[in-house]
N, CA, C and O atoms as a printed pandas DataFrame, in Angstrom:
     atom_number atom_name residue_name chain_id  residue_number  x_coord  y_coord  z_coord
0              1         N          UNK        A               1   -4.654  -26.620   -1.888
1              2        CA          UNK        A               1   -3.217  -26.987   -0.802
2              3         C          UNK        A               1   -3.596  -26.859    1.024
3              4         O          UNK        A               1   -3.102  -27.198    2.100
4              5         N          UNK        A               2   -4.419  -26.365    0.654
5              6        CA          UNK        A               2   -5.273  -26.428    2.704
6              7         C          UNK        A               2   -6.483  -27.771    2.477
7              8         O          UNK        A               2   -7.559  -27.571    1.914
8              9         N          UNK        A               3   -6.184  -28.737    2.870
9             10        CA          UNK        A               3   -7.217  -29.731    2.708
10            11         C          UNK        A               3   -7.751  -29.855    3.776
11            12         O          UNK        A               3   -8.895  -30.140    4.130
12            13         N          UNK        A               4   -6.805  -29.611    4.296
13            14        CA          UNK        A               4   -7.291  -30.343    5.925
14            15         C          UNK        A               4   -7.290  -29.454    7.036
15            16         O          UNK        A               4   -6.765  -28.351    7.191
16            17         N          UNK        A               5   -7.794  -29.970    7.569
17            18        CA          UNK        A               5   -7.478  -29.191    9.010
18            19         C          UNK        A               5   -6.550  -28.444    9.470
19            20         O          UNK        A               5   -6.722  -27.527   10.273
20            21         N          UNK        A               6   -5.708  -28.724    9.082
21            22        CA          UNK        A               6   -4.114  -28.561    9.954
22            23         C          UNK        A               6   -3.631  -27.477    9.387
23            24         O          UNK        A               6   -3.022  -26.620   10.028
24            25         N          UNK        A               7   -3.963  -27.378    7.544
25            26        CA          UNK        A               7   -3.847  -26.830    6.473
26            27         C          UNK        A               7   -4.675  -25.478    6.727
27            28         O          UNK        A               7   -4.407  -24.626    5.879
28            29         N          UNK        A               8   -5.482  -25.128    7.552
29            30        CA          UNK        A               8   -6.670  -24.739    7.006
30            31         C          UNK        A               8   -6.686  -23.726    8.523
31            32         O          UNK        A               8   -7.195  -22.625    8.729
32            33         N          UNK        A               9   -5.912  -24.625    9.404
33            34        CA          UNK        A               9   -5.454  -23.659   10.602
34            35         C          UNK        A               9   -4.056  -22.458   10.262
35            36         O          UNK        A               9   -4.160  -21.246   10.456
36            37         N          UNK        A              10   -2.522  -23.307    9.607
37            38        CA          UNK        A              10   -2.037  -22.224    8.811
38            39         C          UNK        A              10   -2.099  -21.337    8.322
39            40         O          UNK        A              10   -1.421  -20.323    8.486
40            41         N          UNK        A              11   -3.075  -21.571    7.493
41            42        CA          UNK        A              11   -4.167  -21.175    6.218
42            43         C          UNK        A              11   -4.161  -19.608    6.961
43            44         O          UNK        A              11   -3.574  -18.584    6.612
44            45         N          UNK        A              12   -5.255  -19.925    8.372
45            46        CA          UNK        A              12   -6.038  -18.494    9.362
46            47         C          UNK        A              12   -4.454  -18.279    9.904
47            48         O          UNK        A              12   -4.020  -18.258    8.751
48            49         N          UNK        A              13   -3.560  -18.148   10.502
49            50        CA          UNK        A              13   -2.057  -17.962   11.039
50            51         C          UNK        A              13   -1.976  -16.911    9.568
51            52         O          UNK        A              13   -2.282  -15.722    9.659
52            53         N          UNK        A              14   -1.555  -17.490    8.321
53            54        CA          UNK        A              14   -1.373  -16.823    7.458
54            55         C          UNK        A              14   -2.183  -15.238    7.581
55            56         O          UNK        A              14   -1.484  -14.276    7.899
56            57         N          UNK        A              15   -3.269  -15.091    7.385
57            58        CA          UNK        A              15   -4.255  -14.844    7.314
58            59         C          UNK        A              15   -4.638  -13.038    8.757
59            60         O          UNK        A              15   -5.224  -11.979    8.532
60            61         N          UNK        A              16   -4.034  -13.495    9.891
61            62        CA          UNK        A              16   -3.887  -12.743   10.851
62            63         C          UNK        A              16   -2.628  -12.287   10.434
63            64         O          UNK        A              16   -2.427  -11.277   11.109
64            65         N          UNK        A              17   -1.623  -12.486    9.657
65            66        CA          UNK        A              17    0.129  -12.141    9.638
66            67         C          UNK        A              17   -0.896  -11.033    8.484
67            68         O          UNK        A              17   -1.716  -10.197    8.863
68            69         N          UNK        A              18   -0.564  -11.328    7.180
69            70        CA          UNK        A              18   -1.916   -9.882    6.498
70            71         C          UNK        A              18   -2.219   -8.985    7.294
71            72         O          UNK        A              18   -1.668   -7.890    7.402
72            73         N          UNK        A              19   -3.253   -9.461    7.994
73            74        CA          UNK        A              19   -3.950   -8.091    9.023
74            75         C          UNK        A              19   -3.269   -6.943    9.934
75            76         O          UNK        A              19   -3.217   -5.733   10.152
76            77         N          UNK        A              20   -2.671   -8.514   10.393
77            78        CA          UNK        A              20   -0.813   -7.242   11.422
78            79         C          UNK        A              20   -0.782   -6.127   10.014
79            80         O          UNK        A              20   -1.461   -5.202    9.569
80            81         N          UNK        A              21    0.518   -6.916    9.655
81            82        CA          UNK        A              21    0.603   -5.947    8.134
82            83         C          UNK        A              21   -0.063   -5.178    8.097
83            84         O          UNK        A              21    0.238   -4.005    8.316
84            85         N          UNK        A              22   -1.256   -5.614    7.788
85            86        CA          UNK        A              22   -2.096   -4.051    7.038
86            87         C          UNK        A              22   -1.943   -2.560    8.096
87            88         O          UNK        A              22   -1.756   -1.379    7.805
88            89         N          UNK        A              23   -2.162   -3.425    9.696
89            90        CA          UNK        A              23   -2.452   -2.622   10.213
90            91         C          UNK        A              23   -1.527   -2.143   10.958
91            92         O          UNK        A              23   -1.921   -1.382   11.842
92            93         N          UNK        A              24   -0.332   -2.355   10.888
93            94        CA          UNK        A              24    0.927   -1.631   10.940
94            95         C          UNK        A              24    0.701   -0.628    9.726
95            96         O          UNK        A              24    0.384    0.544    9.930
96            97         N          UNK        A              25    0.901   -1.208    8.319
97            98        CA          UNK        A              25    1.343   -0.013    7.858
98            99         C          UNK        A              25    0.203    1.235    7.566
99           100         O          UNK        A              25    0.521    2.351    7.157
100          101         N          UNK        A              26   -0.812    0.915    7.785
101          102        CA          UNK        A              26   -2.334    2.027    8.759
102          103         C          UNK        A              26   -2.050    3.090    9.673
103          104         O          UNK        A              26   -2.474    4.244    9.622
104          105         N          UNK        A              27   -1.051    2.414   10.770
105          106        CA          UNK        A              27   -0.741    2.928   11.931
106          107         C          UNK        A              27    0.527    3.814   11.612
107          108         O          UNK        A              27    0.975    4.793   12.210
108          109         N          UNK        A              28    0.988    3.119   10.410
109          110        CA          UNK        A              28    2.787    4.261   10.257
110          111         C          UNK        A              28    2.302    5.268    9.292
111          112         O          UNK        A              28    2.824    6.368    9.476
112          113         N          UNK        A              29    1.326    5.207    8.165
113          114        CA          UNK        A              29    0.826    5.851    6.737
114          115         C          UNK        A              29   -0.458    7.092    8.304
115          116         O          UNK        A              29   -0.663    8.253    7.950
116          117         N          UNK        A              30   -0.986    6.726    9.499
117          118        CA          UNK        A              30   -1.438    7.583   10.560
118          119         C          UNK        A              30    0.140    8.143   11.138
119          120         O          UNK        A              30    0.520    8.954   10.293
120          121         N          UNK        A              31    0.865    8.059   11.901
121          122        CA          UNK        A              31    1.351    8.616   12.042
122          123         C          UNK        A              31    2.276   10.000   11.024
123          124         O          UNK        A              31    2.777   11.080   11.334
124          125         N          UNK        A              32    2.142    9.289    9.838
125          126        CA          UNK        A              32    3.326   10.259    9.206
126          127         C          UNK        A              32    2.532   11.699    9.140
127          128         O          UNK        A              32    3.066   12.797    9.296
128          129         N          UNK        A              33    0.642   11.369    8.779
129          130        CA          UNK        A              33   -0.309   12.524    8.759
130          131         C          UNK        A              33   -0.226   13.476    9.581
131          132         O          UNK        A              33   -0.045   14.692    9.511
132          133         N          UNK        A              34   -0.401   12.672   10.428
133          134        CA          UNK        A              34   -0.040   14.033   11.902
134          135         C          UNK        A              34    0.965   14.762   12.166
135          136         O          UNK        A              34    1.091   15.935   12.516
136          137         N          UNK        A              35    1.714   13.870   11.943
137          138        CA          UNK        A              35    3.851   14.643   12.005
138          139         C          UNK        A              35    3.507   15.323   11.272
139          140         O          UNK        A              35    3.368   16.410   11.833
140          141         N          UNK        A              36    3.102   15.426    9.672
141          142        CA          UNK        A              36    2.779   16.252    8.665
142          143         C          UNK        A              36    2.141   17.835    8.582
143          144         O          UNK        A              36    2.440   18.973    8.220
144          145         N          UNK        A              37    0.936   16.971    9.246
145          146        CA          UNK        A              37   -0.195   17.798    9.954
146          147         C          UNK        A              37    1.109   18.713   10.536
147          148         O          UNK        A              37    1.859   19.431    9.874
148          149         N          UNK        A              38    1.125   18.493   11.749
149          150        CA          UNK        A              38    2.176   19.509   12.308
150          151         C          UNK        A              38    3.217   20.239   12.642
151          152         O          UNK        A              38    3.496   21.137   13.436
152          153         N          UNK        A              39    3.750   19.563   11.761
153          154        CA          UNK        A              39    4.688   20.037   11.184
154          155         C          UNK        A              39    3.767   21.504   10.317
155          156         O          UNK        A              39    4.037   22.590   10.828
156          157         N          UNK        A              40    2.717   21.558    9.052
157          158        CA          UNK        A              40    2.341   22.553    8.011
158          159         C          UNK        A              40    2.159   23.638    9.130
159          160         O          UNK        A              40    2.441   24.802    8.845
160          161         N          UNK        A              41    1.449   23.152   11.094
161          162        CA          UNK        A              41    0.211   24.207   11.384
162          163         C          UNK        A              41    1.858   24.970   11.621
163          164         O          UNK        A              41    2.093   26.035   11.050
164          165         N          UNK        A              42    2.794   24.384   12.401
165          166        CA          UNK        A              42    3.845   24.509   12.516
166          167         C          UNK        A              42    4.507   26.171   11.915
167          168         O          UNK        A              42    4.897   27.187   12.490
168          169         N          UNK        A              43    4.349   25.704   10.324
169          170        CA          UNK        A              43    5.425   26.736    9.293
170          171         C          UNK        A              43    3.873   27.561    9.565
171          172         O          UNK        A              43    3.742   28.643   10.138
172          173         N          UNK        A              44    2.824   26.746    9.003
173          174        CA          UNK        A              44    2.080   28.524    8.342
174          175         C          UNK        A              44    1.064   29.023    9.772
175          176         O          UNK        A              44   -0.132   29.231    9.567
176          177         N          UNK        A              45    1.458   29.137   10.742
177          178        CA          UNK        A              45    1.085   29.520   12.048
178          179         C          UNK        A              45    2.481   30.435   13.198
179          180         O          UNK        A              45    2.392   30.947   14.314
180          181         N          UNK        A              46    3.674   30.272   12.210
181          182        CA          UNK        A              46    4.590   30.917   12.787
182          183         C          UNK        A              46    5.254   30.142   14.233
183          184         O          UNK        A              46    6.432   30.436   14.438
184          185         N          UNK        A              47    4.607   29.180   15.253
185          186        CA          UNK        A              47    5.320   28.320   16.220
186          187         C          UNK        A              47    6.953   28.731   15.923
187          188         O          UNK        A              47    7.584   28.209   15.004
188          189         N          UNK        A              48    7.518   29.719   16.820
189          190        CA          UNK        A              48    8.887   29.077   17.037
190          191         C          UNK        A              48    8.994   28.761   18.598
191          192         O          UNK        A              48   10.032   28.289   19.061
192          193         N          UNK        A              49    7.855   29.044   19.410
193          194        CA          UNK        A              49    8.476   27.834   20.903
194          195         C          UNK        A              49    7.471   27.459   21.704
195          196         O          UNK        A              49    6.756   28.015   22.537
196          197         N          UNK        A              50    7.641   25.867   21.038
197          198        CA          UNK        A              50    6.997   24.970   21.793
198          199         C          UNK        A              50    6.351   25.162   22.832
199          200         O          UNK        A              50    5.124   25.252   22.825
200          201         N          UNK        A              51    7.144   25.264   23.994
201          202        CA          UNK        A              51    6.034   25.555   24.871
202          203         C          UNK        A              51    5.539   27.141   25.257
203          204         O          UNK        A              51    5.025   27.403   26.345
204          205         N          UNK        A              52    5.703   27.841   24.521
205          206        CA          UNK        A              52    5.176   28.880   24.679
206          207         C          UNK        A              52    3.536   28.360   24.088
207          208         O          UNK        A              52    3.266   28.009   22.939
208          209         N          UNK        A              53    2.435   28.463   25.474
209          210        CA          UNK        A              53    1.193   28.299   25.086
210          211         C          UNK        A              53    0.247   28.568   23.856
211          212         O          UNK        A              53   -0.379   27.911   23.024
212          213         N          UNK        A              54    0.640   30.828   24.419
213          214        CA          UNK        A              54   -0.087   31.382   24.139
214          215         C          UNK        A              54   -0.005   31.571   21.963
215          216         O          UNK        A              54   -0.769   32.244   21.271
216          217         N          UNK        A              55    1.158   30.722   21.497
217          218        CA          UNK        A              55    0.817   30.718   20.165
218          219         C          UNK        A              55    0.548   29.798   19.576
219          220         O          UNK        A              55    0.798   29.525   18.402
220          221         N          UNK        A              56   -0.128   29.090   20.540
221          222        CA          UNK        A              56   -0.240   27.155   20.214
222          223         C          UNK        A              56   -1.950   27.687   19.517
223          224         O          UNK        A              56   -2.604   28.397   20.281
224          225         N          UNK        A              57   -2.436   27.429   18.486
225          226        CA          UNK        A              57   -3.527   27.407   17.809
226          227         C          UNK        A              57   -4.149   26.024   18.259
227          228         O          UNK        A              57   -3.535   25.335   19.074
228          229         N          UNK        A              58   -5.257   25.644   17.783
229          230        CA          UNK        A              58   -6.493   24.798   17.713
230          231         C          UNK        A              58   -6.577   23.695   17.541
231          232         O          UNK        A              58   -7.106   22.838   18.249
232          233         N          UNK        A              59   -6.005   23.598   16.472
233          234        CA          UNK        A              59   -4.899   22.372   14.985
234          235         C          UNK        A              59   -4.007   22.151   15.756
235          236         O          UNK        A              59   -3.960   21.056   16.316
236          237         N          UNK        A              60   -3.256   22.923   15.946
237          238        CA          UNK        A              60   -1.805   22.383   16.730
238          239         C          UNK        A              60   -2.104   21.376   17.817
239          240         O          UNK        A              60   -1.822   20.178   17.777
240          241         N          UNK        A              61   -2.759   22.073   18.866
241          242        CA          UNK        A              61   -3.280   21.202   19.865
242          243         C          UNK        A              61   -3.829   20.264   19.802
243          244         O          UNK        A              61   -3.637   19.479   20.731
244          245         N          UNK        A              62   -4.801   19.843   18.681
245          246        CA          UNK        A              62   -5.513   19.124   18.208
246          247         C          UNK        A              62   -3.811   17.668   17.598
247          248         O          UNK        A              62   -3.340   16.546   17.783
248          249         N          UNK        A              63   -3.714   18.534   17.095
249          250        CA          UNK        A              63   -2.382   17.154   16.155
250          251         C          UNK        A              63   -1.917   16.542   17.363
251          252         O          UNK        A              63   -1.968   15.315   17.446
252          253         N          UNK        A              64   -1.297   17.495   18.684
253          254        CA          UNK        A              64   -0.996   16.783   19.462
254          255         C          UNK        A              64   -1.333   15.272   20.564
255          256         O          UNK        A              64   -0.950   14.122   20.777
256          257         N          UNK        A              65   -2.591   16.584   21.121
257          258        CA          UNK        A              65   -2.964   14.838   21.344
258          259         C          UNK        A              65   -4.013   14.164   20.539
259          260         O          UNK        A              65   -4.779   13.377   21.095
260          261         N          UNK        A              66   -4.128   14.486   18.915
261          262        CA          UNK        A              66   -3.892   12.593   18.574
262          263         C          UNK        A              66   -3.059   11.607   18.425
263          264         O          UNK        A              66   -3.316   10.438   18.139
264          265         N          UNK        A              67   -1.988   12.134   18.638
265          266        CA          UNK        A              67   -0.238   11.809   19.095
266          267         C          UNK        A              67   -0.437   11.617   20.212
267          268         O          UNK        A              67   -1.021   10.534   20.151
268          269         N          UNK        A              68   -0.376   11.912   21.396
269          270        CA          UNK        A              68   -0.491   11.727   21.862
270          271         C          UNK        A              68   -1.260    9.971   22.485
271          272         O          UNK        A              68   -1.144    9.206   23.442
272          273         N          UNK        A              69   -2.076   10.092   21.117
273          274        CA          UNK        A              69   -3.490    9.155   21.711
274          275         C          UNK        A              69   -3.257    7.500   21.055
275          276         O          UNK        A              69   -3.493    6.340   21.396
276          277         N          UNK        A              70   -2.663    8.217   19.948
277          278        CA          UNK        A              70   -1.155    6.891   18.795
278          279         C          UNK        A              70   -0.290    6.450   19.558
279          280         O          UNK        A              70    0.180    5.428   19.058
280          281         N          UNK        A              71    0.105    6.655   20.379
281          282        CA          UNK        A              71    1.086    6.437   21.305
282          283         C          UNK        A              71    1.114    5.090   21.582
283          284         O          UNK        A              71    1.982    4.221   21.502
284          285         N          UNK        A              72   -0.057    5.117   21.931
285          286        CA          UNK        A              72   -0.471    4.124   22.981
286          287         C          UNK        A              72   -0.908    2.442   22.149
287          288         O          UNK        A              72   -1.060    1.316   22.622
288          289         N          UNK        A              73   -0.978    2.878   21.027
289          290        CA          UNK        A              73   -1.739    1.707   20.328
290          291         C          UNK        A              73   -0.378    0.693   19.944
291          292         O          UNK        A              73   -0.446   -0.525   20.106
292          293         N          UNK        A              74    1.275    1.607   19.233
293          294        CA          UNK        A              74    1.704    0.240   19.249
294          295         C          UNK        A              74    2.055   -0.949   20.194
295          296         O          UNK        A              74    1.864   -2.145   19.970
296          297         N          UNK        A              75    2.840   -0.132   21.756
297          298        CA          UNK        A              75    2.609   -1.490   22.677
298          299         C          UNK        A              75    0.887   -2.952   22.650
299          300         O          UNK        A              75    0.579   -3.980   23.253
300          301         N          UNK        A              76    0.358   -2.151   21.652
301          302        CA          UNK        A              76   -1.284   -3.462   22.347
302          303         C          UNK        A              76   -0.884   -3.684   21.452
303          304         O          UNK        A              76   -1.961   -3.633   20.860
304          305         N          UNK        A              77    0.257   -4.083   20.189
305          306        CA          UNK        A              77    0.279   -4.482   19.324
306          307         C          UNK        A              77    0.398   -6.027   19.638
307          308         O          UNK        A              77   -0.421   -6.854   19.237
308          309         N          UNK        A              78    1.530   -6.326   20.414
309          310        CA          UNK        A              78    2.416   -7.291   20.516
310          311         C          UNK        A              78    1.427   -8.639   21.041
311          312         O          UNK        A              78    1.482   -9.741   20.496
312          313         N          UNK        A              79    0.410   -8.269   22.353
313          314        CA          UNK        A              79   -0.450   -8.309   23.140
314          315         C          UNK        A              79   -1.301   -9.208   21.921
315          316         O          UNK        A              79   -1.847  -10.310   21.869
316          317         N          UNK        A              80   -1.169   -8.546   21.384
317          318        CA          UNK        A              80   -2.952   -8.499   19.858
318          319         C          UNK        A              80   -2.081   -9.899   18.796
319          320         O          UNK        A              80   -2.806  -10.497   18.001
320          321         N          UNK        A              81   -1.083  -10.166   18.854
321          322        CA          UNK        A              81   -0.381  -11.044   17.799
322          323         C          UNK        A              81   -0.739  -11.578   18.629
323          324         O          UNK        A              81   -1.946  -11.804   18.539
324          325         N          UNK        A              82    0.180  -12.319   20.371
325          326        CA          UNK        A              82    0.146  -13.433   20.876
326          327         C          UNK        A              82   -1.132  -14.166   21.021
327          328         O          UNK        A              82   -1.169  -15.396   20.999
328          329         N          UNK        A              83   -2.606  -13.118   21.230
329          330        CA          UNK        A              83   -3.138  -13.640   21.678
330          331         C          UNK        A              83   -4.038  -14.483   20.445
331          332         O          UNK        A              83   -4.850  -15.408   20.430
332          333         N          UNK        A              84   -3.557  -13.823   19.705
333          334        CA          UNK        A              84   -4.024  -14.324   17.845
334          335         C          UNK        A              84   -3.467  -16.186   17.555
335          336         O          UNK        A              84   -3.949  -17.257   17.185
336          337         N          UNK        A              85   -2.175  -15.606   18.017
337          338        CA          UNK        A              85   -2.005  -16.722   17.184
338          339         C          UNK        A              85   -1.535  -17.910   18.932
339          340         O          UNK        A              85   -0.497  -18.561   19.053
340          341         N          UNK        A              86   -2.566  -17.829   19.881
341          342        CA          UNK        A              86   -2.997  -18.601   21.167
342          343         C          UNK        A              86   -4.361  -19.603   20.268
343          344         O          UNK        A              86   -4.648  -20.726   19.853
344          345         N          UNK        A              87   -4.898  -18.034   20.402
345          346        CA          UNK        A              87   -6.452  -19.303   19.876
346          347         C          UNK        A              87   -5.889  -19.606   18.765
347          348         O          UNK        A              87   -5.773  -20.732   19.250
348          349         N          UNK        A              88   -5.457  -19.698   17.817
349          350        CA          UNK        A              88   -5.396  -20.922   16.341
350          351         C          UNK        A              88   -4.733  -22.075   16.876
351          352         O          UNK        A              88   -5.100  -23.234   16.680
352          353         N          UNK        A              89   -3.175  -21.514   17.951
353          354        CA          UNK        A              89   -3.296  -22.436   19.101
354          355         C          UNK        A              89   -3.896  -24.381   18.939
355          356         O          UNK        A              89   -3.765  -25.434   18.314
356          357         N          UNK        A              90   -4.873  -23.385   20.532
357          358        CA          UNK        A              90   -5.598  -23.814   21.065
358          359         C          UNK        A              90   -7.046  -24.527   19.873
359          360         O          UNK        A              90   -7.707  -25.565   19.897
360          361         N          UNK        A              91   -7.033  -24.049   19.511
361          362        CA          UNK        A              91   -7.784  -24.559   18.027
362          363         C          UNK        A              91   -7.373  -26.195   17.680
363          364         O          UNK        A              91   -7.940  -27.286   17.730
364          365         N          UNK        A              92   -6.074  -25.681   17.310
365          366        CA          UNK        A              92   -5.080  -27.253   17.172
366          367         C          UNK        A              92   -5.044  -28.182   17.901
367          368         O          UNK        A              92   -5.356  -29.344   17.643
368          369         N          UNK        A              93   -4.518  -27.582   19.229
369          370        CA          UNK        A              93   -4.967  -28.671   20.454
370          371         C          UNK        A              93   -6.718  -30.015   19.669
371          372         O          UNK        A              93   -6.823  -31.069   19.042
372          373         N          UNK        A              94   -7.573  -29.051   20.250
373          374        CA          UNK        A              94   -8.872  -29.107   20.442
374          375         C          UNK        A              94   -9.370  -29.931   19.338
375          376         O          UNK        A              94  -10.278  -30.731   19.566
376          377         N          UNK        A              95   -8.811  -29.807   18.024
377          378        CA          UNK        A              95   -8.857  -30.848   16.947
378          379         C          UNK        A              95   -8.048  -31.796   17.278
379          380         O          UNK        A              95   -8.847  -32.704   17.505
380          381         N          UNK        A              96   -7.292  -32.107   17.414
381          382        CA          UNK        A              96   -5.861  -33.118   17.365
382          383         C          UNK        A              96   -6.875  -33.784   18.726
383          384         O          UNK        A              96   -7.180  -34.976   18.706
384          385         N          UNK        A              97   -7.259  -33.015   19.682
385          386        CA          UNK        A              97   -8.101  -34.277   20.534
386          387         C          UNK        A              97   -8.560  -35.221   20.330
387          388         O          UNK        A              97   -8.414  -36.425   20.540
388          389         N          UNK        A              98   -9.956  -33.693   19.285
389          390        CA          UNK        A              98  -11.281  -34.890   18.265
390          391         C          UNK        A              98  -10.816  -35.874   17.958
391          392         O          UNK        A              98  -11.373  -36.812   18.529
392          393         N          UNK        A              99   -9.581  -36.336   16.938
393          394        CA          UNK        A              99   -9.426  -36.590   16.334
394          395         C          UNK        A              99   -8.198  -37.760   16.745
395          396         O          UNK        A              99   -7.417  -38.131   15.869
396          397         N          UNK        A             100   -8.085  -38.432   18.511
397          398        CA          UNK        A             100   -7.764  -38.865   19.187
398          399         C          UNK        A             100   -8.354  -39.562   19.726
399          400         O          UNK        A             100   -7.783  -39.937   20.750
400          401         N          UNK        A             101   -9.121  -39.905   19.599
401          402        CA          UNK        A             101  -11.139  -39.807   20.455
402          403         C          UNK        A             101  -11.408  -40.756   19.089
403          404         O          UNK        A             101  -12.539  -41.174   18.841
């Protein structure tokens, strides 16, 4: 179906889209695992007051740090998507330019 170079460029867009969907699913699962781990630590250790630092354990603090680190990742996804699509479009323009010469 995608025998021409134009078709190959469109196939690349499909691969990019599948990669982004896979990345999003992995991130959602990661967020859920960290949140559930934090909830389990709260339940097991009996941490009632989240502002009382003396009750917090190393495991709880690790989940908080990991959750905070993962919060920045979704902000980069639109930039990655735009850059990927831009690279495919630049490739298409270069290909059309060669065909016109």
